[in-house]
C-alpha positions as CSV (number, residue, x, y, z in Angstrom):
1,X,-64.3,14.4,-89.3
2,X,-62.0,17.3,-88.7
3,X,-61.7,19.0,-85.3
4,X,-62.3,22.7,-86.1
5,X,-60.8,25.2,-83.6
6,X,-59.6,28.8,-83.4
7,X,-56.9,30.4,-81.2
8,X,-57.0,33.9,-79.7
9,X,-53.7,35.1,-81.1
10,X,-54.5,38.7,-80.2
11,X,-55.1,37.8,-76.5
12,X,-51.8,35.9,-76.4
13,X,-49.9,38.8,-78.1
14,X,-51.3,41.3,-75.6
15,X,-49.9,39.2,-72.7
16,X,-46.6,38.7,-74.6
17,X,-46.3,42.4,-75.1
18,X,-46.8,43.1,-71.4
19,X,-44.2,40.4,-70.6
20,X,-41.7,41.9,-73.1
21,X,-42.1,45.4,-71.6
22,X,-41.6,44.1,-68.1
23,X,-38.6,42.0,-69.1
24,X,-36.9,45.0,-70.6
25,X,-37.7,47.1,-67.5
26,X,-36.2,44.5,-65.2
27,X,-33.1,43.7,-67.2
28,X,-32.4,47.4,-67.7
29,X,-32.3,47.8,-63.9
30,X,-30.1,44.7,-63.5
31,X,-26.3,44.9,-63.2
32,X,-24.8,42.7,-65.8
33,X,-21.8,40.5,-64.9
34,X,-19.7,39.4,-67.9
35,X,-17.5,36.4,-68.0
36,X,-13.8,37.5,-68.1
37,X,-14.4,40.7,-66.2
38,X,-15.5,39.5,-62.8
39,X,-13.8,36.1,-63.2
40,X,-15.9,33.0,-62.8
41,X,-19.6,33.6,-62.6
42,X,-21.0,33.0,-59.1
43,X,-24.6,33.3,-58.1
44,X,-26.1,36.0,-56.0
45,X,-26.8,34.3,-52.7
46,X,-28.6,35.1,-49.6
47,X,-27.1,34.0,-46.2
48,X,-27.5,30.3,-45.9
49,X,-29.1,28.8,-42.9
50,X,-26.9,26.8,-40.5
51,X,-26.0,23.4,-41.9
52,X,-27.5,23.9,-45.4
53,X,-24.1,24.7,-47.1
54,X,-22.4,21.5,-45.9
55,X,-25.4,19.5,-46.9
56,X,-25.5,21.0,-50.4
57,X,-21.8,20.3,-50.8
58,X,-22.1,16.7,-49.9
59,X,-25.1,16.3,-52.2
60,X,-23.2,17.9,-55.1
61,X,-20.1,15.7,-54.6
62,X,-22.2,12.5,-54.7
63,X,-24.0,13.7,-57.8
64,X,-20.8,14.6,-59.7
65,X,-19.4,11.2,-58.9
66,X,-22.3,9.4,-60.6
67,X,-22.9,11.9,-63.4
68,X,-21.4,11.6,-66.9
69,X,-20.8,15.3,-66.7
70,X,-18.5,14.9,-63.7
71,X,-15.9,17.1,-65.2
72,X,-17.5,20.1,-63.6
73,X,-16.4,18.8,-60.2
74,X,-12.9,19.9,-60.9
75,X,-13.9,23.5,-60.3
76,X,-16.0,24.9,-57.6
77,X,-19.6,25.3,-58.7
78,X,-22.1,27.6,-57.1
79,X,-25.3,26.1,-55.8
80,X,-28.4,26.4,-57.9
81,X,-31.3,24.3,-56.7
82,X,-33.9,22.6,-58.8
83,X,-36.9,24.6,-59.9
84,X,-39.5,24.7,-57.2
85,X,-36.9,24.4,-54.5
86,X,-38.0,26.4,-51.4
87,X,-34.5,27.4,-50.4
88,X,-33.6,31.1,-49.8
89,X,-29.9,30.5,-49.9
90,X,-29.4,29.9,-53.6
91,X,-30.0,31.2,-57.0
92,X,-32.7,29.1,-58.6
93,X,-32.0,27.8,-62.1
94,X,-35.3,26.1,-62.9
95,X,-36.2,23.7,-65.5
96,X,-39.8,24.5,-65.4
97,X,-42.5,26.5,-63.7
98,X,-42.4,29.6,-61.7
99,X,-45.0,29.9,-59.1
100,X,-45.6,26.3,-58.0
101,X,-47.7,26.5,-54.8
102,X,-49.3,23.7,-52.9
103,X,-52.6,23.7,-51.2
104,X,-51.3,25.0,-48.0
105,X,-50.0,28.1,-49.7
106,X,-46.3,27.6,-49.3
107,X,-44.3,29.8,-51.6
108,X,-43.0,28.3,-54.8
109,X,-40.0,28.4,-57.1
110,X,-39.7,32.1,-57.9
111,X,-41.9,33.6,-55.2
112,X,-39.1,35.3,-53.3
113,X,-37.1,38.5,-53.6
114,X,-34.7,37.1,-56.2
115,X,-37.2,37.5,-59.1
116,X,-39.6,40.2,-60.0
117,X,-43.1,39.1,-59.0
118,X,-44.8,40.8,-61.9
119,X,-42.4,39.2,-64.4
120,X,-43.0,35.8,-62.8
121,X,-46.8,36.1,-63.1
122,X,-46.6,37.3,-66.7
123,X,-44.1,34.6,-67.8
124,X,-46.1,31.8,-66.2
125,X,-49.4,33.1,-67.6
126,X,-47.9,33.2,-71.1
127,X,-45.9,29.9,-71.1
128,X,-47.4,27.9,-68.3
129,X,-45.1,25.5,-66.4
130,X,-42.3,25.3,-69.0
131,X,-38.7,26.1,-69.5
132,X,-39.6,29.1,-71.5
133,X,-41.2,30.7,-68.5
134,X,-38.2,30.0,-66.4
135,X,-35.9,31.3,-69.1
136,X,-37.6,34.7,-68.7
137,X,-37.1,34.7,-65.0
138,X,-33.5,33.5,-64.9
139,X,-32.4,35.8,-67.7
140,X,-34.0,38.8,-65.9
141,X,-31.3,38.6,-63.3
142,X,-28.9,39.9,-65.8
143,X,-26.0,37.6,-64.8
144,X,-25.0,36.9,-68.4
145,X,-25.6,39.2,-71.4
146,X,-25.9,36.2,-73.7
147,X,-28.7,34.7,-71.6
148,X,-30.5,38.0,-71.6
149,X,-30.2,38.2,-75.4
150,X,-31.4,34.6,-75.8
151,X,-34.6,35.4,-73.9
152,X,-35.1,38.7,-75.8
153,X,-34.7,37.0,-79.1
154,X,-37.2,34.3,-78.1
155,X,-39.8,36.9,-77.2
156,X,-39.1,38.8,-80.5
157,X,-39.3,35.7,-82.6
158,X,-42.5,34.5,-80.9
159,X,-44.1,37.9,-81.4
160,X,-43.2,38.0,-85.1
161,X,-44.5,34.5,-85.8
162,X,-47.7,34.9,-83.9
163,X,-48.5,38.3,-85.4
164,X,-47.8,37.1,-89.0
165,X,-49.1,33.5,-88.9
166,X,-51.0,32.9,-85.7
167,X,-50.5,31.1,-82.4
168,X,-51.1,27.6,-83.8
169,X,-48.3,28.0,-86.3
170,X,-45.9,29.0,-83.6
171,X,-46.9,26.1,-81.4
172,X,-46.7,23.6,-84.3
173,X,-43.3,24.9,-85.3
174,X,-42.0,24.5,-81.7
175,X,-43.3,20.9,-81.5
176,X,-41.8,20.2,-84.9
177,X,-38.4,21.5,-83.9
178,X,-38.4,19.3,-80.7
179,X,-39.6,16.3,-82.7
180,X,-36.8,16.7,-85.3
181,X,-34.2,17.1,-82.6
182,X,-35.3,13.7,-81.2
183,X,-35.4,12.0,-84.6
184,X,-32.0,13.4,-85.6
185,X,-30.4,12.9,-82.2
186,X,-29.1,16.5,-82.2
187,X,-29.6,19.2,-79.7
188,X,-31.7,22.0,-81.2
189,X,-30.2,25.5,-80.8
190,X,-33.7,26.7,-80.0
191,X,-33.8,24.5,-76.8
192,X,-33.6,26.8,-73.8
193,X,-30.7,26.5,-71.4
194,X,-33.2,26.2,-68.6
195,X,-34.3,22.8,-69.8
196,X,-32.8,21.4,-66.5
197,X,-31.2,22.8,-63.3
198,X,-27.7,24.1,-63.9
199,X,-25.0,26.1,-62.1
200,X,-23.9,29.4,-63.6
201,X,-20.7,27.8,-64.8
202,X,-22.7,25.2,-66.7
203,X,-25.0,27.9,-68.2
204,X,-22.0,29.9,-69.2
205,X,-20.4,26.9,-70.9
206,X,-23.7,26.1,-72.7
207,X,-23.9,29.7,-74.0
208,X,-20.3,30.5,-74.8
209,X,-18.7,27.1,-75.4
210,X,-18.4,25.1,-78.6
211,X,-19.1,21.6,-79.6
212,X,-21.9,19.3,-78.5
213,X,-20.2,18.6,-75.1
214,X,-21.2,22.1,-73.9
215,X,-24.8,20.8,-73.7
216,X,-23.7,18.1,-71.2
217,X,-22.9,14.4,-71.4
218,X,-24.5,12.1,-74.1
219,X,-27.0,10.8,-71.6
220,X,-27.9,14.4,-70.5
221,X,-28.4,15.5,-74.1
222,X,-30.7,12.6,-74.9
223,X,-32.8,13.2,-71.7
224,X,-32.9,16.9,-72.5
225,X,-34.1,16.3,-76.0
226,X,-36.9,14.1,-74.7
227,X,-37.8,16.7,-72.1
228,X,-37.8,19.4,-74.8
229,X,-40.4,17.4,-76.6
230,X,-42.5,16.9,-73.4
231,X,-42.4,20.6,-72.6
232,X,-43.2,21.7,-76.2
233,X,-46.4,19.5,-76.0
234,X,-47.1,20.8,-72.5
235,X,-46.9,24.3,-73.7
236,X,-49.1,23.6,-76.7
237,X,-51.7,21.9,-74.4
238,X,-51.6,24.9,-72.0
239,X,-52.0,27.4,-74.9
240,X,-54.9,25.4,-76.4
241,X,-56.7,25.4,-73.1
242,X,-56.0,29.1,-72.4
243,X,-56.6,30.6,-75.9
244,X,-58.3,27.9,-77.9
245,X,-62.0,27.7,-78.8
246,X,-64.5,26.0,-78.8
247,X,-64.2,24.4,-75.4
248,X,-64.9,20.8,-76.6
249,X,-62.2,21.0,-79.4
250,X,-59.7,22.7,-77.1
251,X,-60.1,20.0,-74.4
252,X,-59.8,17.2,-76.9
253,X,-56.7,18.5,-78.6
254,X,-55.1,19.3,-75.3
255,X,-55.8,15.8,-74.0
256,X,-54.2,14.3,-77.1
257,X,-51.2,16.5,-76.8
258,X,-50.7,15.1,-73.2
259,X,-51.6,11.5,-73.8
260,X,-51.0,10.8,-77.6
261,X,-48.6,13.6,-78.7
262,X,-48.3,12.4,-82.3
263,X,-52.1,12.6,-82.8
264,X,-52.2,15.9,-80.9
265,X,-49.6,17.4,-83.3
266,X,-51.6,16.2,-86.2
267,X,-54.8,17.9,-84.8
268,X,-52.9,21.2,-84.7
269,X,-52.6,20.9,-88.5
270,X,-56.3,21.5,-88.8
271,X,-55.5,25.2,-88.5
272,X,-55.5,26.7,-92.0
273,X,-52.4,28.8,-91.3
274,X,-50.5,25.7,-90.3
275,X,-51.4,24.0,-93.5
276,X,-50.4,27.1,-95.5
277,X,-46.9,26.7,-94.1
278,X,-46.6,23.4,-95.9
279,X,-47.4,21.0,-93.1
280,X,-48.3,17.4,-94.1
281,X,-51.8,17.1,-95.5
282,X,-52.3,13.5,-94.5
283,X,-55.6,13.4,-92.6
284,X,-55.7,9.6,-91.9
285,X,-55.2,10.4,-88.2
286,X,-58.9,11.5,-88.1
287,X,-59.8,7.9,-88.3
288,X,-58.1,7.3,-84.9
289,X,-59.8,10.3,-83.4
290,X,-63.2,9.2,-84.6
291,X,-62.6,5.6,-83.4
292,X,-61.7,6.8,-79.9
293,X,-64.9,8.9,-79.9
294,X,-66.9,5.9,-80.8
295,X,-65.3,3.9,-77.9
296,X,-66.2,6.7,-75.5
297,X,-69.8,6.6,-76.7
298,X,-69.9,2.8,-76.2
299,X,-68.5,3.3,-72.7
300,X,-71.2,5.9,-71.9
301,X,-73.9,3.4,-73.0
302,X,-72.4,0.7,-70.9
303,X,-72.4,2.9,-67.9
304,X,-76.0,3.9,-68.5
305,X,-77.0,0.2,-68.4
306,X,-75.0,-0.3,-65.3
307,X,-76.8,2.6,-63.6
308,X,-80.1,1.2,-64.7
309,X,-79.5,-2.2,-63.0
310,X,-77.7,-0.6,-60.0
311,X,-74.3,-2.1,-60.8
312,X,-72.3,1.0,-59.8
313,X,-70.6,2.0,-56.5
314,X,-73.0,3.6,-54.0
315,X,-71.9,6.8,-52.3
316,X,-73.8,8.4,-49.5
317,X,-75.2,11.9,-50.5
318,X,-74.3,13.1,-47.0
319,X,-70.6,12.3,-47.6
320,X,-70.3,13.5,-51.2
321,X,-71.1,16.8,-52.7
322,X,-74.0,16.8,-55.1
323,X,-71.9,18.6,-57.7
324,X,-69.4,15.8,-58.0
325,X,-71.2,12.6,-56.8
326,X,-72.0,11.6,-60.4
327,X,-68.4,12.0,-61.5
328,X,-67.2,10.2,-58.3
329,X,-69.4,7.2,-59.0
330,X,-68.3,7.0,-62.7
331,X,-64.6,7.3,-61.7
332,X,-64.9,4.4,-59.2
333,X,-66.9,2.3,-61.6
334,X,-64.4,2.7,-64.4
335,X,-61.4,2.1,-62.1
336,X,-62.9,-1.1,-60.8
337,X,-63.9,-2.4,-64.2
338,X,-60.5,-1.5,-65.7
339,X,-58.6,-3.6,-63.1
340,X,-61.1,-6.4,-63.5
341,X,-60.8,-6.3,-67.3
342,X,-57.0,-6.5,-67.2
343,X,-57.0,-9.4,-64.8
344,X,-59.5,-11.3,-66.9
345,X,-57.2,-10.8,-69.9
346,X,-54.0,-11.7,-68.2
347,X,-53.6,-15.2,-69.5
348,X,-54.8,-14.3,-73.0
349,X,-52.8,-13.0,-75.9
350,X,-53.7,-9.4,-76.6
351,X,-52.5,-6.9,-79.3
352,X,-50.4,-3.8,-78.7
353,X,-52.8,-0.8,-78.5
354,X,-50.4,1.3,-80.6
355,X,-50.4,-1.3,-83.4
356,X,-54.2,-1.5,-83.3
357,X,-54.5,2.3,-83.7
358,X,-51.9,2.2,-86.5
359,X,-54.1,-0.3,-88.3
360,X,-57.1,1.9,-87.8
361,X,-55.2,4.9,-89.2
362,X,-53.7,3.1,-92.2
363,X,-56.3,0.5,-93.2
364,X,-59.5,1.4,-91.3
365,X,-59.2,-2.0,-89.6
366,X,-61.3,-1.7,-86.4
367,X,-60.6,-4.1,-83.5
368,X,-63.3,-6.7,-83.1
369,X,-62.9,-7.2,-79.4
370,X,-65.8,-6.2,-77.0
371,X,-65.3,-2.9,-75.2
372,X,-63.9,-4.3,-72.0
373,X,-61.5,-6.7,-73.9
374,X,-60.3,-3.9,-76.3
375,X,-56.7,-3.0,-75.4
376,X,-57.2,0.4,-77.1
377,X,-60.1,1.4,-74.9
378,X,-58.4,0.0,-71.7
379,X,-55.3,2.1,-72.4
380,X,-57.4,5.2,-73.1
381,X,-59.4,4.7,-70.0
382,X,-56.3,4.3,-67.9
383,X,-55.0,7.6,-69.2
384,X,-58.2,9.3,-68.3
385,X,-58.2,7.9,-64.8
386,X,-54.5,8.4,-64.0
387,X,-52.8,10.3,-66.7
388,X,-50.4,8.9,-69.3
389,X,-47.2,8.8,-67.2
390,X,-48.8,7.6,-63.9
391,X,-50.7,4.8,-65.8
392,X,-47.6,3.3,-67.3
393,X,-47.1,0.8,-64.5
394,X,-50.6,-0.5,-65.0
395,X,-50.8,-0.5,-68.8
396,X,-47.2,-1.5,-69.5
397,X,-47.2,-4.0,-66.7
398,X,-50.1,-5.7,-68.3
399,X,-48.7,-5.5,-71.8
400,X,-45.4,-7.0,-70.7
401,X,-47.1,-9.3,-68.3
402,X,-44.9,-7.9,-65.5
403,X,-46.8,-8.9,-62.4
404,X,-44.8,-6.7,-60.0
405,X,-45.2,-3.6,-62.2
406,X,-48.8,-4.3,-62.8
407,X,-49.6,-4.7,-59.2
408,X,-47.8,-1.4,-58.4
409,X,-50.1,0.3,-61.0
410,X,-53.1,-1.3,-59.4
411,X,-52.1,0.0,-56.0
412,X,-51.7,3.5,-57.4
413,X,-55.1,3.4,-59.0
414,X,-56.7,2.0,-55.9
415,X,-55.1,4.7,-53.8
416,X,-56.5,7.4,-56.2
417,X,-59.9,5.7,-55.9
418,X,-59.7,5.8,-52.1
419,X,-59.0,9.5,-52.3
420,X,-62.1,10.0,-54.6
421,X,-64.2,7.8,-52.2
422,X,-63.0,9.8,-49.2
423,X,-63.5,13.2,-50.8
424,X,-64.3,13.6,-54.5
425,X,-62.8,13.9,-58.0
426,X,-62.7,17.7,-57.6
427,X,-60.3,17.4,-54.7
428,X,-58.2,14.6,-56.2
429,X,-55.6,17.0,-57.9
430,X,-55.3,18.9,-54.6
431,X,-54.6,15.8,-52.6
432,X,-52.4,14.1,-55.2
433,X,-50.2,17.1,-55.7
434,X,-49.9,17.9,-52.0
435,X,-49.0,14.3,-51.5
436,X,-46.4,14.0,-54.2
437,X,-44.7,17.4,-54.1
438,X,-41.2,16.9,-52.7
439,X,-39.6,18.8,-49.9
440,X,-37.8,21.3,-52.2
441,X,-35.5,22.4,-49.4
442,X,-34.2,18.8,-49.1
443,X,-34.0,18.5,-52.9
444,X,-32.0,21.7,-53.1
445,X,-29.3,20.1,-50.9
446,X,-28.8,17.4,-53.4
447,X,-27.0,17.3,-56.7
448,X,-28.2,18.5,-60.1
449,X,-29.1,15.1,-61.3
450,X,-31.4,14.4,-58.4
451,X,-32.9,17.9,-58.7
452,X,-33.6,17.3,-62.4
453,X,-35.2,13.9,-61.7
454,X,-37.4,15.2,-58.9
455,X,-38.6,18.3,-60.8
456,X,-39.4,16.4,-64.0
457,X,-41.3,13.8,-62.1
458,X,-43.4,16.5,-60.4
459,X,-44.1,18.2,-63.7
460,X,-45.3,14.9,-65.1
461,X,-47.6,14.4,-62.2
462,X,-49.2,17.8,-62.7
463,X,-49.7,16.9,-66.4
464,X,-51.3,13.6,-65.4
465,X,-53.8,15.4,-63.1
466,X,-54.6,17.9,-65.7
467,X,-55.5,15.0,-68.0
468,X,-57.7,13.5,-65.3
469,X,-59.5,16.8,-64.8
470,X,-60.1,17.1,-68.6
471,X,-61.6,13.6,-68.6
472,X,-63.5,13.5,-65.4
473,X,-64.9,17.0,-64.7
474,X,-66.7,17.8,-67.9
475,X,-70.0,18.2,-66.1
476,X,-69.0,21.0,-63.8
477,X,-70.2,23.9,-65.9
478,X,-69.2,25.3,-69.3
479,X,-65.5,25.3,-69.6
480,X,-64.7,24.5,-66.0
481,X,-62.6,21.5,-66.8
482,X,-60.6,23.5,-69.4
483,X,-59.8,26.3,-67.0
484,X,-59.1,23.9,-64.2
485,X,-56.7,21.8,-66.3
486,X,-54.9,25.0,-67.4
487,X,-54.2,25.9,-63.8
488,X,-52.7,22.5,-63.2
489,X,-50.5,22.8,-66.3
490,X,-49.4,26.1,-64.9
491,X,-48.9,24.3,-61.5
492,X,-50.9,26.9,-59.6
493,X,-53.0,25.1,-57.0
494,X,-54.2,28.4,-55.6
495,X,-55.8,29.3,-58.9
496,X,-57.3,25.8,-59.1
497,X,-58.8,26.2,-55.6
498,X,-60.2,29.6,-56.6
499,X,-62.1,27.8,-59.4
500,X,-63.3,25.0,-57.3
501,X,-64.3,27.1,-54.3
502,X,-67.6,28.4,-55.8
503,X,-68.7,24.9,-56.4
504,X,-68.2,24.0,-52.8
505,X,-69.9,27.3,-51.7
506,X,-72.9,26.2,-53.7
507,X,-72.8,22.9,-52.0
508,X,-72.6,24.5,-48.6
509,X,-75.5,26.7,-49.4
510,X,-77.5,23.7,-50.5
511,X,-76.7,21.7,-47.3
512,X,-77.5,24.7,-45.2
513,X,-80.9,25.1,-46.9
514,X,-81.6,21.4,-46.5
515,X,-80.7,21.6,-42.8
516,X,-82.9,24.6,-42.4
517,X,-85.8,22.8,-44.1
518,X,-85.4,19.9,-41.8
519,X,-85.2,22.2,-38.8
520,X,-88.4,24.0,-39.9
521,X,-90.2,20.7,-40.4
522,X,-89.1,19.4,-37.0
523,X,-90.3,22.7,-35.4
524,X,-93.6,22.3,-37.1
525,X,-94.1,18.7,-35.8
526,X,-93.1,19.7,-32.3
527,X,-95.6,22.6,-32.3
528,X,-98.3,20.3,-33.5
529,X,-97.5,17.9,-30.7
530,X,-97.6,20.6,-28.0
531,X,-101.0,21.8,-29.3
532,X,-102.4,18.3,-29.4
533,X,-100.4,16.7,-26.6
534,X,-103.4,15.3,-24.8
535,X,-104.6,13.5,-27.9
536,X,-101.2,11.9,-28.2
537,X,-101.3,10.7,-24.6
538,X,-104.7,9.3,-25.0
539,X,-103.9,7.5,-28.2
540,X,-100.8,6.0,-26.7
541,X,-102.8,4.8,-23.8
């Protein structure tokens, strides 16, 4: 069965037009600095705090020594911290999101005087937490005319494609370009220079140099191509959640884009405009989608039986909000059963989940294993509980029978379960992101390799938590899980909290009403006792 969906291309274009107008306004007001006129490009910096400059220099020296691109160390490089770095002393050259704020409201990557706030909001709203959003912001500084032109051409090309062919075609084309770059082992000219943190010297070399080495070392180029693919799928998932309909289809396609990118890309082909461009017409992937749906239905029946016999974790209604207690119990039940199932299968030979799905797709051969012995379901469940990246230790540790890695994955899942037990699933993204977000000031004092690693890991964690929200919060009102997951892909916890707050307000009102009813009942009993106090005394006697 196909997964029908539509995308609001008009809504996306309205936002894109506003972004383009603001970008032109900001760049028109910026003073351009051209290579060869002012000499080497240096960043616009604010006064560094005491001790920061020395620390940054030491971090850069260490990084250049271990990086394959260490040739840059022969010339002085201006500092450019990783995206998200909360450092006022440097120009930020982000590889990903603007506006990354944690639960305590600390300002994020571009939330300072360096970047135009309106441009930041428009870019992140249009492209989420991706290198295309940061391209708009970095280019808006006007430090290099070529970079400004790259950003402007990207906006123009995007607008033309979406107007003529639709949003799904543009997303499919972007993913296809990233996929071909990986398959061919060649850096795509469409990959933004903001794919990772760079200095202005490196950016200038990328834009004005020649040969593949201008894109970095061989290792950097390979990592950048992989990241390009990750960010293309992240952008497609974000756009699907933001402008896709209906809700169920949008959530399913976005989940696949985050956890099973190949299938997610195939699901985008269901758009008639994508097919009209000559996309592959092979629809065998639908067998995989239907099989996974059947596994989810089996799991729901299994949980219903467990509820009937009381074989699920008990949670006190006084300690858990009524709006999430059902989701909390299901999360804890699935987490416990998943670990138990893997341990029970440890000494038995099991098939590779990817190979089983390939057999389903190509020959309709369905695995015969029971639900809790089926590697496909166990892998899918791990993704829904932890996200695809965070669950790798658990699933790959089991598949490779690597006890140390598997135990590390178990500890991670148990820790997430403890957070759900202490609070609830709704609060899990807030706690997990607040817990894992690095100290960006400390990261900014390190080399570009460390900054890139930290930032990409943080982006992966936000993607994982968006996946968890899509899977675990489907019962919190029409479209809540879709809107909430979009805020996490945008890495805007304040927006996530704004969505979650009404649910907690409802819970507070419910608890207040219950306490008031209890108080009224107690007052009625006491009044009755005062009126008939003598009777009580005589009866007691």
